[in-house]
N, C-alpha and C positions, 0 to 999 in steps of 0.2 A: 959575649960572643953569640952570634946568631948562626943558625945552620940553614942555608938556602938549598933547595933541591931543584936541579935542572932535569926536567922530564922530556927532553927533546929526543924522540925515538930515531931521528936521522943521524945522531952522533953514534954510529956503530963502532967507531974506533975505541970508545971508552970501554973499560972492563965492566962497567955497569951502566945501565940507563939512568941511574940516579947519581948525579954529580954533587958532591957535598962541598960547600964553600964555608970557610971559617973567617970571613972578613968581619972586622969590627963595625958595628952599626950604631948609630946614635939612638938615644932613648926616644927621640921624636919619631924615628922610623919605626921603632917597635910599637909605639902608640898608634901610628897610622895603620900598621898591620893588624893590630887588635881591633881597631875601629872598622877596617875593611872586612875582617872576619865576622864582626858583629852584624854589619849591614847585610853581608851575604847570607848569614843565618836567618835574619829577619825576612829576607826576600822570599823564603820558602812559604808558599801559601798553604796554611793548614787546612783550609776548607777544600781546596782542590785535591790535597793529599787524602783527606777523608773520603771524598767522592771516589777517587781512584781505588782506594782500599775497599770500599763498599762494593763497587762494581766488580772488582776482581774476586771478592768473596762470593758474590752472587753468581758470577760466571762459573766459578769452580763447582758450586753446588749443582748447577744444571749440567755442567760438563761431566761430573762424576756420575750423575744419573744416566746420561747418555752412554757413557763408557760401560756402566753396569748392564744396560739394556743390550748394547752391542756384544758384550761378553756372553750374555744369555742367548742371543741370536746365534752366535758362533757355536755354542755348545749344542743348541738344538739342531743346527745344520750338520754338526759332526755326527749326531745320532742318526739323522736321516741318511747321511752318506754311508755310515757303517751298515745300516739296514739294507741299503741298496746293494752294497758289496756282498752281504750275506745272501741276498736273494740270487744274485748272479752266481755265487758259489754253489748254492743248492741246485741251480739249473745244470751246472756242469756235473755235479755229483749224480743227478738224476739221469743224465745222458750216459754216464759210466755204468750205473746200475742197469739200465735198459740194455746197454751193450753186453754186459756180463750175462744177463738173462738170455739174450739171443745166442751167445756162445754156448751156454749150458744146454740149450735146446739142440743145438747143432752137435754137441759132444754126445748127447744121448743117442742121437740118430747115427752118429759116426761109429760109436761102439756097439750099437744094436742092442742096448739094454732095454728089456721089457719093463713096463710099469709095475707088474706084479712079481718080478724076479727078486730073489734073496739079495742080490747085489744092490738093487735099487732100494729095498727095504733097509739094508744096512746103511746105505747113503743117507736116507731120511733120518736114521737114528743119529748119525754123525751131525747132520744139520740141526737136529733138535738140541744136541749137546752144545753146539756153537751158539744157538739162540739163547741158551741159559746164561751164557757169558754176558749178554746185553739186556736180558729181561729176567729179573729175579723171580717172576711168577712162573717161569718155565722150569720144570724140574723133571728129571728122569725117574721112572719107577725103579724099584729094586731089580726087576727083571731086565729093564732097559740098561741100567747101570752095569749089570753083570755082562750083558752082551757087548756093551761099549768097551769094557775092559778086555774082552776076548778079541775084539777087532783091533784094538791097539797092540795086543800081543801078536796077532797074526800079521798085521800090517794092511794098509789100504790098497785097493787095486788101483791101477793107473787111471781108470775112469773116475773112481771115487776121489783120488788125489786132485785131479784136474778140476773136477766139479767143485770140490771143497775150497779150492783156491779162489774161485770166483764167488762162491757163496759167502765165504768168510769176508771177502772184500766188500760185498754188498751189505752185509750186516754192519761193518765198520762205517761205510758211507752213509747208511741209514741213521746210525747213531750220531754222526757228525751233522747230518741234516736236521735231526731233532734238536741238537744243541744250537744250531743256527736259528731255527724257528723260535726257540725259547728266547734267544737274544733279541730277535726281531720284535717279539711280543713285549719284552722288557723295555726296549727302546720306544715302542709305541706308547706304552703306559707312562713312561717318563715324559714324553712329549705332551701327552694329554694332561698330565699333572701340571706341567709348567704352564701350559695354555690356561688351565683353570685358575692357577694362582695369579696369572697376569690379569685375568678378568676381575679378580677380587681387589686388585690394587692398581694404582696408576703412578708408577715411580717418576715419570717425567713431569706429570702434572703436580705431584707433591713437591718435586724439586723446584719447579717454577714458583709454586706458592711460597716455599721457604725462601727462595731468592728474593721474591717480592717483599717478604716481611723484613729481610735484611736491609733492602733498599729503603723501605719505609722507616725503619728504626734509625738508620743513618741520616735520612732526610730530617727527622726530628732533631737529631743531634746537631746537624749542620745548621738548621734553622736557629737553634739556640746559640750557636757560634756566631751566626750573622747578627742576631739581636744583640749579642754581647759586643760585637764590633761596632754596631750602630750606636749603642749607648756610649761606648768609649769615644766615638767620633763626636757625638753630641756634647759629651763632657769636655772634650778638647775645644770645641767651638765656644762653649759657654765660658770656659776659662779665658779664651782669647777675648771674648766680649767683656769679661770682668776686667781684664788688664787694660783694654781700650777705655773702659769707663773710668778706671783709675787715672789713666793718662789724661783723659778729658778733664777730670776733676782737678788734677794738678795744674793743667794749663789754665783752666778757668780761674783757679786761685791766683795764678800769676797775673792773669788779665785783670782780675778784680783789684789786685794790689796796684797795677799800673793805673787803673781808673781812679783809685783812691789818691794816688800820687798826683794825677792830673788835676783832680778836684782841689787838692791842696795848692797846687800851682796857680789854679784859677783864683782861689781866694787871695793868695799872696799878690798876684799880679793886679787883681782888682783893687786891693788896698793901695798898692803903689800908684795905680792909674788915677785914683782919686786926687792924688797930689800933682798929677801931670796934666798935660794938655789933652784935648779930645782926640787928636790924631794918634797920639801914642796909645790911647785906650783902644782904638779901632785896630791898630796893628797887633797889640797884645791879644785881643780877642780872636783875631784871625789865626795867630800862632796856636792859641789854645784849641781852637776848633780843628785845626789840622792834626794836632796830636790826638784829639778824641776820635776823629775820623780814622786815623791810622790804627788805633787800638781796636775800634769796632770792625775794621776791615780784616785785621788779623784774626779776630774771634770768628768772623764769618767764614774765612778760609779754613780755619781749624775744624769748625763744625762740618763743612762740606767734605773735608778730607776724611774725617771719621765716618761720615755717612757713606762715602764711596767705598771705604774698606769693608764696612758691614755688608754692603750689597755684593761686593766681590766674593765674600765668604759664602754668602747664600747661594750665589751662582756656582 
């Protein structure tokens, strides 16, 4: 029992695209199927397949190198874009700081606080305490710390409160700007490092060299396969010539036997002719000559036929 598979995609009414048939088939059909499969398998060109595999391997090496370089380019561009965003952010923060300073100047004028007044000195102490939150090197003295605690207990004036709101905001903005600047410098260092490393190596060139080596190695392998095929072809032709020579020898042997038989007939006919009249001798000689000519002609045709076959094979 054989199983046939129908792979016609147009038959959408079937529950499956694969239609199984269980018809009995003859052993001859099975043999033909095996023979067809064997021929189809031999039809695959191993040399073309090796060429395609080598090219695909070489292409992947170079493609991977290009992809790696593109990834590095993308990462470098990401660093540049981030630095550009941080620069813009710092510009905005600087505008806010300048705006707060302008407001603080206006508040001092609005409240009429003199630079040498106690209220202004206490404000400067509050500012120093706020600076210590962002700069560890800034510290209050014992006397300043005592006065600061008294101010916290007494409570800040309206002027001091409004001024400290803007001052505290400026300290925060300054700290954020410093963080942005540190990130910008780090990004710049990373970009310079990547550029330096790129100058030390050439990934694309190295990949191209590697791909070329792959193709060269496969070329040697393919050449060996070609030589093997050529030797196999020469052996096949040699075998054919040996078979032709054997056939020629067999036919020559047959022809030799025919000539031997003809010579024997000549001798027999000659002996008989000696007892007959001259006319009968002439007729017998003519028959004998015709048979000899026929044998020689057959041998000539055989030689020309074999010679023609040999030439056809060479062509």
